[in-house]
VOGU-3710 file (C-alpha; in Angstrom, 3 decimals, decimal comma):
1> markivkapa> 14,737/-1,737/10,835  15,024/-4,024/8,026  17,991/-3,244/5,735  19,528/-4,646/2,530  22,935/-5,866/4,064  25,890/-6,335/1,836  28,273/-8,523/3,639  32,049/-7,733/2,831  34,201/-10,938/2,415  37,073/-11,238/4,554
11> vrperqllcf> 40,276/-10,210/3,107  42,341/-12,730/1,313  45,709/-13,312/2,651  47,532/-12,962/-0,485  45,796/-9,645/-1,341  48,136/-6,578/0,107  45,448/-3,705/0,389  45,482/-0,779/2,722  43,707/2,478/3,420  44,830/5,191/5,721
21> ldvietsrle> 42,977/8,103/6,954  45,277/10,929/7,926  42,557/13,766/7,943  39,227/13,315/10,228  37,519/16,622/10,349  33,841/16,354/11,660  32,334/14,865/8,403  35,248/14,832/6,090  37,476/12,160/5,686  40,836/12,424/3,970
31> gwavdferpt> 43,519/9,738/3,073  44,686/7,320/0,428  44,204/3,663/-0,524  46,627/1,195/-2,517  46,761/-2,181/-3,746  50,347/-3,127/-3,480  50,007/-5,933/-6,022  49,036/-3,160/-8,789  50,995/-0,530/-7,989  50,631/1,564/-10,957
41> eslklrvmid> 46,647/1,670/-10,842  44,284/3,993/-8,884  41,629/2,052/-6,660  38,206/2,484/-7,020  36,277/1,614/-3,607  32,934/0,834/-2,608  31,971/3,163/0,600  30,118/1,177/2,794  28,091/2,661/5,765  26,385/0,142/8,318
51> daiedvmacd> 27,106/-2,562/5,773  25,104/-0,918/2,756  26,658/0,105/-0,321  26,463/4,099/0,078  28,857/5,411/-2,913  31,798/4,489/-5,006  34,909/6,580/-4,971  38,056/6,785/-7,201  41,117/7,038/-5,133  42,938/9,190/-7,834
61> ghrddarlvn> 44,029/12,475/-6,074  47,547/13,175/-6,229  49,512/12,494/-3,121  53,272/13,814/-2,552  53,753/11,233/0,093  52,997/8,436/-2,077  56,912/7,796/-2,304  56,562/6,786/1,450  54,806/3,410/0,848  56,893/3,149/-2,300
71> qansrigfty> 54,165/3,878/-5,054  55,016/4,679/-8,569  51,554/6,278/-8,921  51,166/9,241/-6,771  47,309/9,371/-7,793  46,144/7,649/-4,541  44,402/10,048/-2,593  40,635/10,500/-2,032  38,482/13,068/-0,058  34,790/11,599/1,118
81> diperywdgv> 32,150/13,827/3,068  29,666/11,603/5,026  26,320/12,754/3,848  23,993/14,671/6,458  21,516/11,757/6,779  24,204/10,115/8,898  24,501/13,325/11,121  21,708/12,034/13,723  23,918/11,336/16,850  23,956/7,525/16,152
91> rhrirfvtld> 27,063/5,458/15,910  27,805/4,432/12,304  30,556/2,387/10,968  32,341/2,893/7,640  34,199/0,265/5,482  36,042/0,566/2,264  35,857/-2,377/-0,093  37,092/-2,924/-3,803  34,824/-3,285/-6,456  35,405/-6,902/-6,603
101> gallpvstra> 34,489/-7,242/-2,777  38,043/-7,098/-1,043  37,879/-5,453/2,161  40,595/-2,738/2,922  42,106/-2,532/6,432  41,777/1,005/7,796  44,682/2,731/9,645  44,773/6,102/11,091  47,500/8,023/12,991  45,693/6,847/16,445
111> ggaveeysfv> 46,746/3,270/15,947  47,052/-0,023/13,687  44,829/-1,434/11,160  40,898/-2,166/11,752  38,224/-3,426/9,550  36,338/-0,477/9,975  35,983/3,202/11,088  33,309/4,463/13,447  31,800/7,989/13,560  29,123/9,865/15,478
121> ltkpvrllat> 27,665/13,278/14,083  25,147/15,333/15,369  23,240/18,644/14,454  22,404/21,343/16,948  18,584/20,916/17,555  16,022/20,829/20,556  13,528/18,369/21,304  9,579/18,755/21,513  8,010/15,309/22,737  5,161/13,942/24,793
131> vdgmvdgliq> 3,789/10,638/25,853  0,100/10,634/25,531  -0,650/7,518/27,211  -2,670/4,315/26,540  -5,126/4,896/23,818  -7,163/1,871/22,270  -4,552/-0,572/23,723  -1,505/1,166/22,435  0,940/3,471/23,859  0,919/6,868/21,958
141> gwalrvddea> 2,736/9,834/21,550  4,778/12,228/19,629  8,423/13,803/19,067  9,836/16,733/17,098  13,077/17,861/16,545  13,041/21,632/16,138  15,716/23,486/14,411  15,428/27,067/15,297  18,288/28,171/12,842  16,587/26,530/9,894
151> gtklggvrvl> 12,842/27,130/10,911  11,795/23,673/10,824  9,957/21,208/13,127  10,693/17,639/12,056  9,484/14,136/12,992  11,288/11,137/12,426  12,694/11,050/16,092  14,187/7,701/17,419  12,388/6,912/20,677  13,897/4,481/23,297
161> vthegqpiae> 11,488/2,512/25,579  12,888/1,118/28,694  11,429/-1,137/31,609  13,489/-1,347/34,870  16,288/0,641/33,217  16,623/-2,029/30,339  15,538/-1,156/26,660  12,489/-3,008/25,343  11,854/-1,357/22,205  12,949/1,501/19,650
171> lladqfrgdv> 10,188/3,472/17,841  10,448/5,970/15,075  8,093/8,710/15,420  6,784/9,316/11,889  3,087/8,443/11,974  0,546/11,150/10,922  -0,690/13,436/13,927  -2,603/16,091/12,269  -3,606/17,225/15,735  0,020/18,120/16,852
181> aqavgsdaac> 0,805/19,373/13,306  -1,972/21,928/13,767  -1,040/22,745/17,508  2,454/23,536/17,056  2,841/24,220/13,226  5,175/21,182/12,513  5,480/18,074/10,299  2,473/15,877/10,599  4,696/12,797/10,423  5,555/12,853/14,016
191> gfafapppel> 3,411/10,243/16,258  4,349/7,127/17,489  2,588/3,971/18,834  3,847/1,144/20,994  2,090/-2,180/21,843  3,594/-3,481/24,901  5,220/-7,080/24,348  3,615/-10,333/25,859  6,258/-10,470/28,775  5,188/-7,212/29,970
201> rrreqvslkf> 1,581/-7,769/29,609  1,525/-10,715/31,845  2,592/-8,458/34,778  -0,064/-6,454/36,812  1,737/-3,037/36,926  4,356/-1,910/34,710  6,283/1,470/34,641  8,048/2,494/31,295  10,232/5,386/30,278  10,727/7,014/27,098
211> falpereelt> 13,691/8,677/25,825  14,731/10,418/22,636  17,778/9,268/20,798  20,461/10,017/20,630  20,407/12,612/23,164  18,563/10,146/25,638  16,348/12,929/26,643  13,181/11,828/28,705  10,024/12,785/27,057  7,112/14,658/28,814
221> gspleisflg> 4,802/12,103/30,419  7,465/9,784/31,085  7,769/7,636/32,983  4,035/5,841/32,103  2,673/3,765/34,822  0,362/0,912/33,145  -1,769/-1,509/35,158  -2,582/-5,037/33,337  -4,610/-8,075/34,332  -3,057/-10,999/36,034
231> dnarekieql> -2,756/-14,475/34,925  -5,927/-15,423/36,669  -8,029/-12,747/35,578  -6,693/-13,245/32,003  -7,907/-17,068/32,089  -11,343/-16,246/33,352  -11,777/-13,493/30,446  -10,545/-16,051/27,871  -13,303/-18,519/29,081  -15,776/-15,844/28,890
241> iqrtdelfsf> -14,780/-14,758/25,347  -15,174/-18,270/24,102  -18,902/-18,181/25,207  -19,918/-14,949/23,956  -21,269/-16,439/20,525  -23,789/-18,522/22,630  -25,065/-15,445/24,694  -25,807/-13,252/21,793  -27,318/-9,991/23,876  -24,949/-10,287/26,823
251> ayhlkkelka> -22,106/-11,271/24,688  -21,581/-8,107/22,252  -20,605/-5,752/25,000  -18,757/-8,127/27,016  -16,661/-9,448/24,148  -15,739/-6,028/23,087  -14,782/-4,966/26,757  -12,710/-8,042/27,400  -10,798/-7,799/24,153  -9,857/-4,491/24,964
261> aiprerylla> -8,702/-5,588/28,615  -6,131/-8,239/26,821  -3,717/-6,299/24,553  -2,560/-8,534/21,764  0,496/-8,736/19,580  -0,300/-6,089/16,799  1,677/-4,928/13,855  0,479/-1,622/12,763  1,447/-0,257/9,147  4,106/2,043/10,890
271> dyprwalesr> 5,620/-1,144/12,305  6,268/-2,165/8,605  10,106/-2,615/9,409  9,640/-5,038/12,441  6,896/-6,863/10,381  9,371/-7,044/7,392  12,060/-8,282/9,296  10,082/-11,400/10,466  8,109/-11,917/7,355  10,827/-11,720/4,683
281> plalprarat> 12,506/-15,148/5,343  9,231/-16,741/5,344  8,437/-15,433/1,735  9,672/-18,733/-0,093  8,378/-21,356/2,436  4,995/-19,575/2,182  5,087/-19,853/-1,666  6,208/-23,428/-1,330  3,230/-24,125/0,751  0,714/-22,069/-1,393
291> ygmrdvsgvk> 2,102/-23,403/-4,826  3,444/-26,558/-4,051  6,991/-27,768/-4,403  7,591/-27,673/-8,321  10,609/-28,165/-10,336  10,856/-24,670/-12,145  14,466/-24,856/-12,655  14,364/-25,643/-16,697  12,561/-22,107/-17,049  14,705/-19,388/-18,026
301> isvicpvyrp> 13,896/-15,684/-17,032  15,367/-12,601/-18,943  15,773/-9,719/-16,521  15,632/-6,566/-18,360  17,469/-3,556/-16,849  18,043/-0,426/-18,660  20,795/1,609/-17,172  21,172/5,253/-17,242  23,422/7,294/-14,813  22,444/5,478/-11,402
311> gvgdflaavd> 24,553/5,624/-8,289  27,386/3,125/-8,846  27,036/1,732/-5,454  23,059/1,519/-5,925  23,655/-0,316/-9,021  26,118/-2,581/-7,836  23,485/-3,591/-5,088  21,017/-3,932/-7,752  23,118/-6,355/-9,564  24,003/-8,362/-6,366
321> svkaqthenw> 20,317/-9,033/-5,604  19,904/-10,603/-9,061  23,111/-12,700/-8,699  21,526/-13,657/-5,170  18,465/-15,232/-6,532  17,524/-18,799/-5,270  16,514/-19,391/-8,803  19,734/-19,657/-10,939  18,630/-19,840/-14,485  18,431/-16,276/-15,462
331> ellliddagg> 19,933/-13,966/-17,811  20,575/-10,214/-16,906  20,524/-7,819/-19,643  22,034/-4,533/-19,043  21,280/-1,854/-21,499  23,863/0,894/-21,388  21,897/3,635/-22,442  24,706/6,080/-23,697  24,637/7,596/-20,088  28,241/8,924/-20,455
341> dktlsavmkd> 29,318/7,803/-16,962  32,969/5,998/-17,995  33,163/4,631/-14,379  29,656/2,881/-14,603  30,130/1,956/-18,260  33,524/-0,002/-16,919  31,890/-1,576/-14,018  29,296/-3,050/-16,255  31,778/-4,298/-18,662  33,608/-6,017/-15,695
351> laaadarirl> 30,355/-7,586/-14,410  29,580/-9,029/-17,757  32,966/-10,339/-17,975  32,765/-11,823/-14,778  29,503/-13,919/-15,295  28,177/-15,458/-18,290  24,701/-14,749/-17,545  25,044/-10,996/-17,408  25,079/-9,620/-20,886  25,842/-5,918/-21,607
361> ierkknggia> 23,953/-4,118/-24,544  25,608/-0,635/-25,190  23,576/2,199/-27,062  25,607/4,666/-28,898  22,588/7,455/-28,415  20,453/7,778/-25,460  17,123/6,898/-26,382  15,040/6,734/-23,163  13,985/3,776/-20,900  11,179/2,666/-23,533
371> ratndglkaa> 13,859/2,413/-26,292  16,602/0,862/-24,086  13,962/-1,807/-22,784  13,017/-2,795/-26,247  16,655/-3,264/-26,904  16,639/-5,751/-24,211  13,440/-7,493/-25,225  14,942/-8,033/-28,776  17,920/-9,836/-27,387  16,281/-11,910/-24,751
381> kgdfiaffdh> 16,465/-15,545/-24,850  14,153/-16,265/-21,833  10,836/-18,089/-21,439  9,579/-15,036/-19,521  10,803/-11,385/-19,099  11,099/-9,521/-15,780  11,546/-5,878/-15,697  14,184/-4,360/-13,180  15,300/-0,791/-12,520  18,954/-0,076/-12,537
391> ddllepgale> 19,083/0,851/-8,966  16,325/-1,366/-7,272  16,580/-4,593/-5,356  15,048/-8,170/-5,662  14,276/-10,518/-2,690  16,457/-13,156/-3,064  13,460/-15,934/-3,886  11,891/-13,491/-5,951  12,247/-15,168/-9,219  11,599/-18,599/-7,988
401> imllaqaasg> 8,592/-17,318/-6,061  7,149/-15,903/-9,433  7,772/-19,202/-11,152  6,141/-21,413/-8,652  3,154/-19,000/-8,707  3,203/-19,263/-12,783  3,544/-23,133/-12,791  0,277/-23,356/-10,638  -1,748/-20,685/-12,032  -0,969/-21,069/-15,575
411> akllysdedk> -0,812/-17,211/-15,699  0,766/-15,237/-18,547  1,352/-11,928/-16,634  2,196/-11,965/-12,947  2,915/-9,213/-10,562  3,961/-9,138/-6,655  3,783/-6,721/-3,956  6,732/-4,122/-3,311  8,063/-1,585/-0,864  10,495/1,186/-0,833
421> verggafsep> 14,240/0,760/-0,063  15,659/4,071/1,506  19,219/5,400/1,091  20,568/3,776/4,013  18,996/0,441/3,196  15,936/0,477/5,456  12,542/-1,042/3,963  9,717/1,408/4,035  6,154/2,324/2,444  5,034/-1,231/1,512
431> hfkpdfnhrf> 2,480/-1,394/-1,377  0,170/-4,427/-0,624  -1,741/-4,821/-3,911  -5,131/-6,220/-4,458  -5,727/-9,279/-6,728  -6,308/-8,198/-10,582  -8,460/-5,155/-10,868  -8,985/-3,521/-14,067  -10,896/-0,582/-12,920  -8,280/0,422/-10,547
441> llevnyichl> -5,555/-0,063/-13,107  -7,449/2,698/-15,107  -7,086/5,074/-12,364  -3,428/4,117/-11,178  -0,668/1,687/-12,346  -1,126/-0,383/-9,179  0,614/-3,427/-10,592  4,244/-1,484/-11,153  6,808/-4,188/-9,826  7,909/-6,976/-9,962
451> vlveaktlra> 6,251/-7,733/-13,115  6,797/-11,335/-14,989  5,557/-11,675/-18,483  5,466/-14,561/-20,922  7,834/-13,649/-23,550  5,686/-14,828/-26,452  2,935/-12,793/-25,181  4,783/-9,761/-24,738  6,275/-9,910/-28,154  2,511/-10,316/-29,460
461> vggldaaldg> 1,482/-7,119/-28,027  4,788/-5,134/-28,907  7,361/-3,332/-26,678  7,381/-0,258/-24,879  5,997/3,069/-26,377  8,653/5,678/-26,455  6,297/8,504/-26,962  4,745/7,352/-23,599  7,948/7,554/-21,608  7,154/8,170/-17,840
471> aqdhdlllrl> 4,121/6,041/-18,349  5,479/3,506/-20,674  4,887/0,509/-18,338  1,371/1,417/-17,369  0,624/1,553/-21,267  2,416/-2,064/-21,647  0,154/-3,327/-18,897  -2,954/-1,890/-20,597  -2,122/-3,539/-23,890  -1,350/-6,838/-21,942
481> vealtpdeih> -4,818/-6,734/-20,185  -6,244/-6,428/-23,786  -4,430/-9,716/-24,851  -5,326/-11,807/-21,691  -8,493/-13,020/-19,727  -8,395/-12,322/-16,171  -7,743/-15,686/-15,380  -4,483/-15,367/-17,030  -3,280/-12,568/-14,661  -1,882/-13,608/-11,426
491> hvpeilyhwr> -0,950/-11,303/-8,102  1,564/-13,042/-5,766  0,850/-11,357/-2,381  4,477/-11,205/-1,593  7,178/-8,167/-1,117  9,456/-9,300/-3,825  10,435/-6,024/-4,981  12,397/-2,908/-3,503  12,046/0,257/-5,400  14,836/2,690/-4,510
501> ktasstaaag> 14,074/6,072/-3,087  16,600/8,664/-4,263  16,364/12,491/-4,373  15,115/12,504/-7,884  13,050/9,283/-8,296  9,270/8,701/-8,454  9,711/6,453/-5,414  10,936/9,363/-3,250  8,176/11,662/-4,554  5,719/9,119/-2,956
511> tgakpkaama> 2,207/9,564/-4,782  3,274/13,310/-6,292  3,360/13,019/-10,095  5,731/14,543/-12,470  3,470/16,751/-14,973  5,015/14,887/-18,158  4,601/11,519/-16,688  1,146/12,191/-15,284  -0,127/13,231/-18,866  1,552/10,497/-20,409
521> gaaavaahle> -0,424/8,094/-18,036  -3,460/9,917/-18,935  -2,701/9,406/-22,710  -2,071/5,808/-22,049  -5,375/4,986/-20,387  -7,386/6,996/-22,939  -5,833/5,186/-25,717  -6,602/1,569/-24,061  -10,368/2,726/-23,459  -10,762/4,068/-27,205
531> rrglpakvsp> -9,078/0,555/-28,243  -11,991/-1,039/-26,449  -14,571/1,314/-27,938  -15,363/3,362/-24,508  -15,702/7,076/-24,950  -14,178/8,806/-22,148  -12,167/11,747/-21,234  -8,967/10,718/-18,666  -7,310/13,553/-16,702  -4,890/13,347/-13,613
541> rggltcyqvd> -6,333/13,728/-10,132  -4,511/16,821/-9,105  -0,874/16,204/-8,610  -1,055/12,690/-8,149  -0,189/9,734/-10,467  -3,825/8,488/-10,709  -6,344/9,523/-13,495  -10,225/10,365/-13,282  -12,300/8,626/-16,150  -15,217/10,558/-16,962
551> wkfpaaqvkt> -17,181/8,539/-19,203  -18,784/10,430/-22,186  -21,944/8,169/-23,335  -24,420/9,895/-25,186  -27,143/11,857/-23,055  -29,653/10,293/-25,039  -28,319/6,834/-24,386  -27,995/7,494/-20,703  -31,691/8,772/-20,340  -33,279/5,465/-22,123
561> qgvsilipyr> -31,987/3,394/-19,187  -33,414/5,329/-16,087  -33,096/4,719/-12,486  -35,864/3,900/-9,714  -34,758/5,537/-6,386  -35,784/3,427/-3,519  -36,026/5,201/-0,220  -37,524/3,487/2,872  -38,490/5,702/5,810  -40,817/5,491/9,029
571> dhvemtrecv> -41,920/9,006/10,087  -38,735/11,343/10,123  -40,645/13,237/7,939  -38,431/16,429/7,805  -35,362/14,617/7,173  -36,959/12,448/4,340  -37,970/15,433/2,970  -34,854/16,925/2,652  -33,523/13,659/1,457  -35,882/13,599/-1,633
581> eairahtkgv> -35,566/17,734/-2,008  -32,041/17,289/-2,528  -32,405/14,559/-5,020  -34,584/16,694/-7,197  -32,374/19,799/-7,175  -29,046/18,080/-7,847  -29,697/15,216/-10,139  -29,209/16,116/-13,661  -28,687/14,048/-16,801  -30,561/10,908/-15,533
591> syeillldnw> -34,342/9,650/-16,130  -35,443/8,764/-12,662  -38,371/8,049/-10,478  -38,492/8,147/-6,490  -40,229/5,304/-4,688  -40,715/6,393/-1,263  -41,322/3,071/0,939  -43,164/4,020/4,184  -42,542/1,374/6,521  -45,751/1,765/8,971
601> stspeaaefa> -45,329/5,528/9,709  -47,960/6,670/12,332  -47,705/10,370/13,023  -50,002/12,771/11,331  -47,252/14,705/9,547  -46,251/11,253/8,142  -49,687/10,724/6,289  -49,621/14,613/5,291  -46,018/14,008/3,876  -46,623/10,709/2,021
611> aeqaniegtr> -49,842/12,544/0,276  -47,912/15,616/-0,547  -45,054/13,571/-2,314  -47,673/11,069/-4,239  -48,700/14,137/-5,950  -45,310/15,339/-7,222  -44,597/13,882/-10,863  -42,097/11,091/-10,924  -42,399/10,074/-7,161  -44,683/7,129/-5,702
621> vlriaepfny> -45,395/6,230/-2,367  -45,701/2,609/-1,473  -47,040/1,907/2,169  -45,657/-1,256/3,946  -47,505/-1,571/7,008  -45,267/-4,544/8,440  -42,533/-4,696/11,346  -39,165/-3,266/10,157  -37,534/-5,722/7,653  -35,249/-3,506/5,583
631> srinnlgvaa> -34,614/-6,603/2,985  -38,253/-7,000/2,412  -39,213/-3,557/2,211  -36,678/-2,973/-0,545  -37,836/-6,125/-2,284  -41,359/-4,986/-2,270  -40,081/-1,617/-3,703  -38,482/-3,452/-6,585  -41,267/-5,228/-7,373  -42,894/-1,752/-7,964
641> akypfllfln> -39,787/-0,153/-9,559  -40,189/0,645/-13,460  -36,542/1,062/-14,454  -33,731/-1,096/-15,405  -31,682/0,223/-12,718  -32,256/0,695/-8,979  -30,860/2,991/-6,392  -31,105/1,952/-2,903  -30,886/5,164/-0,606  -31,242/5,644/2,943
651> ndvfvqeprw> -33,383/8,820/3,975  -30,246/9,927/5,846  -27,992/10,448/2,863  -28,126/13,932/1,097  -26,856/14,363/-2,501  -25,146/17,684/-3,364  -23,910/17,681/-6,846  -25,471/17,158/-10,300  -23,598/14,400/-11,530  -23,820/11,993/-8,278
661> lrrmldeala> -26,320/9,468/-10,176  -24,952/9,927/-13,548  -21,448/9,030/-12,536  -22,663/5,742/-10,977  -24,760/4,857/-13,814  -21,983/5,467/-16,287  -20,133/3,177/-14,361  -22,657/0,491/-14,979  -23,035/1,282/-18,712  -19,146/0,913/-19,078
671> deavgavgak> -19,267/-2,617/-18,559  -22,114/-5,065/-18,679  -20,605/-7,434/-16,031  -21,056/-4,537/-13,502  -23,942/-5,637/-11,115  -23,624/-2,791/-8,398  -21,748/0,534/-7,921  -21,549/2,313/-4,520  -20,814/5,963/-3,672  -18,357/7,521/-1,264
681> llypdgtvqh> -20,509/8,682/1,709  -19,131/11,112/4,163  -20,119/12,088/7,904  -21,568/15,557/8,532  -17,973/16,501/9,563  -16,454/15,848/6,038  -14,990/12,616/6,998  -15,400/9,512/5,338  -18,053/6,916/6,394  -17,916/4,371/3,423
691> agvvlgvggv> -15,311/4,048/0,640  -16,078/0,517/-0,231  -16,498/-2,638/2,186  -13,765/-4,997/3,046  -14,798/-8,625/3,622  -13,402/-10,525/6,515  -12,525/-7,437/8,881  -13,866/-7,715/12,515  -15,676/-10,995/11,608  -18,060/-10,189/8,648
701> adhafrglgg> -17,019/-6,962/6,949  -15,978/-3,440/7,575  -16,074/-0,152/6,051  -12,745/1,112/4,455  -11,183/4,613/5,477  -13,767/5,374/8,082  -12,907/8,631/9,700  -10,462/9,569/7,081  -10,626/13,147/5,718  -13,051/13,380/2,731
711> eapgyiahai> -10,512/14,281/-0,010  -7,328/12,351/1,640  -6,125/9,630/-0,963  -5,926/7,022/1,843  -3,632/3,854/1,482  -2,085/3,968/-2,133  -5,049/6,362/-3,226  -7,598/3,580/-2,526  -9,979/6,444/-1,070  -10,247/8,607/-4,073
721> taqevsavta> -10,121/6,056/-7,278  -12,725/4,128/-8,906  -12,104/0,459/-8,449  -13,745/-3,028/-8,084  -14,349/-4,171/-4,538  -16,130/-6,853/-3,116  -19,037/-5,142/-1,508  -20,275/-1,697/-1,150  -23,119/-0,386/1,076  -26,819/-0,251/0,343
731> acmlvrksaf> -27,274/3,302/2,085  -26,209/4,454/-1,567  -25,932/1,452/-3,973  -27,128/1,383/-7,730  -27,868/-2,219/-8,842  -28,922/-3,529/-12,104  -32,423/-4,752/-11,731  -32,031/-8,053/-13,876  -29,006/-8,996/-11,745  -30,732/-8,102/-8,337
741> lqvggfdere> -33,384/-10,351/-9,501  -31,111/-13,069/-10,861  -29,581/-13,675/-7,433  -32,881/-13,410/-5,387  -32,803/-10,068/-4,349  -32,185/-9,131/-0,561  -32,496/-12,189/2,158  -35,639/-11,307/3,927  -35,564/-14,432/6,103  -32,061/-14,631/7,706
751> lsvafndvdl> -30,890/-10,950/6,892  -33,688/-8,587/7,757  -31,313/-5,682/9,076  -27,729/-6,045/8,908  -25,173/-7,425/6,244  -28,089/-7,639/3,913  -26,043/-5,424/1,306  -22,827/-7,510/1,904  -25,106/-10,548/1,119  -26,111/-9,004/-1,948
761> cvklrqvklk> -22,777/-8,367/-3,033  -21,282/-11,535/-2,513  -23,987/-13,414/-4,436  -23,677/-10,839/-7,407  -20,088/-11,662/-7,185  -20,816/-15,622/-7,138  -22,537/-15,095/-10,633  -19,206/-13,099/-12,075  -20,616/-9,721/-11,777  -18,470/-6,715/-10,751
771> iifmpdsvae> -18,860/-4,322/-7,669  -17,299/-0,932/-8,350  -16,610/1,852/-5,664  -17,295/5,127/-7,395  -15,639/7,928/-5,156  -16,728/10,812/-7,517  -20,268/10,305/-6,465  -20,366/11,943/-3,078  -23,021/12,413/-0,520  -23,525/13,256/2,964
781> hresisrgdd> -24,778/10,197/5,570  -26,130/10,977/8,852  -25,774/7,294/9,567  -28,786/5,494/11,851  -30,821/8,610/12,311  -33,523/7,109/10,846  -34,146/4,069/13,032  -31,986/4,777/16,195  -29,185/2,352/17,283  -29,256/-1,082/16,235
791> fdqaklarfm> -27,103/-2,245/18,989  -29,344/-1,533/22,046  -30,149/-4,498/24,135  -33,366/-5,508/22,461  -31,602/-5,727/19,035  -28,413/-7,411/19,911  -29,523/-10,815/19,709  -30,792/-10,179/16,143  -27,552/-8,677/14,976  -25,629/-11,451/16,474
801> fenevmrqry> -27,734/-14,003/14,976  -27,019/-12,416/11,295  -23,497/-12,099/12,235  -23,465/-15,736/12,618  -25,565/-16,379/9,544  -22,969/-14,483/7,250  -19,972/-16,357/9,083  -21,467/-19,749/8,400  -22,712/-18,997/4,909  -19,566/-17,449/3,683
811> envlpfdpyy> -17,000/-19,173/5,787  -14,836/-19,860/2,596  -15,525/-16,255/1,313  -15,142/-13,594/4,036  -11,405/-14,382/5,042  -10,364/-14,078/1,374  -11,380/-10,701/-0,024  -9,434/-10,501/-3,365  -9,177/-6,734/-3,173  -7,779/-6,622/0,217
821> nrnfsresgv> -4,454/-8,002/0,565  -3,749/-11,119/2,731  -1,229/-9,365/4,546  -3,643/-7,064/6,298  -4,844/-8,033/9,626  -8,692/-9,413/9,602  -8,930/-8,375/13,398  -9,704/-4,732/12,805  -8,269/-1,541/11,297  -8,887/-1,393/7,614
831> yrelrllrpg> -5,440/-0,701/5,970  -4,166/0,143/9,503  -2,883/-3,401/10,589  -0,613/-5,944/9,350  -0,773/-9,788/10,201  2,368/-12,171/10,153  1,360/-15,323/8,067  3,030/-18,624/8,764  3,646/-21,052/5,702  0,301/-22,671/4,996
841> eg> -1,732/-19,803/6,389  -3,869/-17,254/4,884
//
């Protein structure tokens, strides 16, 4: 697991320091510590557990035995309680280090001085755990610790995997397992998944054992026997996979089966600590390969850090991370916001005295983060401003990488990816962000950290608004967006900022919103829209730190636009009737017509249905007696449509609420650059079928969040927030008619069935139009009922041909979806798997 390691320097020979532990009772340590060169002073020590700064303590307790070490000052004692998070049955190491970095030797009654003291603490619990077996190429299972006294069943169990008695992996059972939670009434974050390493996959048969740590209790279902293919079989399969693109009908099924037979190295999102361990050292080389080797040493960055009562250990680690930057031309402005912590104030003064690049600004009265930050901005001398919280951490190359990106792009506002740092120093919960996405920024402050802004631009828009404390950074970003063009905003797709999780922090709270902060955020977004002349009501989405924008365009304006709803069908009369009746029952506030596109229906029922529908006001039936060609059918329908907006709708999609179409149309009215809007579609069981389309995954494109619960937020709330995406499905897609005609409509010649909607969206984006996913327009989709399985033997050749058309047509587009972070895998599993990029890749 990746950790922020703070190495303690070796003891200087001339420094005479000593720490003695004379009481060791379970989790409590008592003792004394002295600096023999400063006998009248009481020491302040960093408490370091497993090489991470855990706390700062003062050795100022009275000790009668101080005279035994010839100390004039008797206040040399301390008492320290080891936090419960370390009562996990694992061996931990504790060290004591002075504030200026000198390590104290530790002595006990048992022996001489050592550099560290080790301990193992446990809680009385029992284990409930099972190995499920191999599922989709991964070994999966779950594990819980049951505390009967506390009445809890919690995940987070460490699982050791062994082969022939030797450990090969250590897993953390913290993945979502809703089935387990429902079955045993437990924490849902209790699952684990394991991809056997290459050296094991090369064997034909493997026996693996799974143990819970630290008790080393074997899990139910262990040992697990697994069979793999031998080297000869693997070589033959690889040859066959290479030929699949030439054998369309045969290739589709064969390629799928053979890929499943050869497990590959995979990084699930849950494997982030392992991925981060390998990826972090590559960040700076990747940036240099991406942006070029540039001399940015002359550019000065002012790092603004308001300080108000952080843990001293966390604060020192934060400052250390700034001092460790590879770019050395920086100044760190510490704004002491009258926190009243004398120890902390003294530490800040010492830090400023020791490094000329660190400046301390002391406020006499606490003013909150906005006012404190503004004091720092007034004093800043840098060319660029970076915002930094008082207990967070920067990657060593963070500032250099941001400046390389700025020099290459000319951007005036830059932001990076981020993750969170646990109390023990482990990194978790990565936030891999999209490129600049204004519509998403209205719903959630996804930019957050690390932010670098040109100082001149920042001063032009003004500082932070103290009236919006809690959402002051979101408000500032929205004001910056108003002053800049999209080309002046740049996303650096590297994890450069580690957001500290503490008991009271927003980071620890996950997506939960503090009510005051949520209301401040809604107010910030509303003010931004008002400045842009857009009428809207903005409100928090439940208890989350994201917002719903409800456009308030006058009803008369909306009705003058009008939507032509195009529905292709062939027979399947009852389903099509249910579809159109749902539209009539639930569509309110929008002028619309229904165009039923009868693609060569032949049954008597279909003829009666067409006559029936054609006699209903606002409905027309267009008969197209041609072989099925989705693109041509809809293009003919567009030629007959009378309204300026088109709604392409499958006859197996059923709307259920009055504002479904109004919400989609409002999105187009809010921005004339919007070319298409897609709805959120759910399977009949309530899980997601469509929540936007991601380019490049699985070859051409894939739907996001397929199978997710209909109301679940998804990765960083992407499943429930309106946002710009690269494509949406034509199963329910609103398109501006003028834009549709501008790009030539659907491709009738080469994309008659598959990918025609993706192709249309890419063409719209190529003429600088936006594609919006609107999650509040929800409908049920009974996918593919109307025309059966596209992947039967007779249709595979066509599908593979259209797949190849897209791959060749957009070979420079598909792998680089700007709204899907490059660190996610393009193989499969949208928002589920990561890829490790080497310098020059991606």
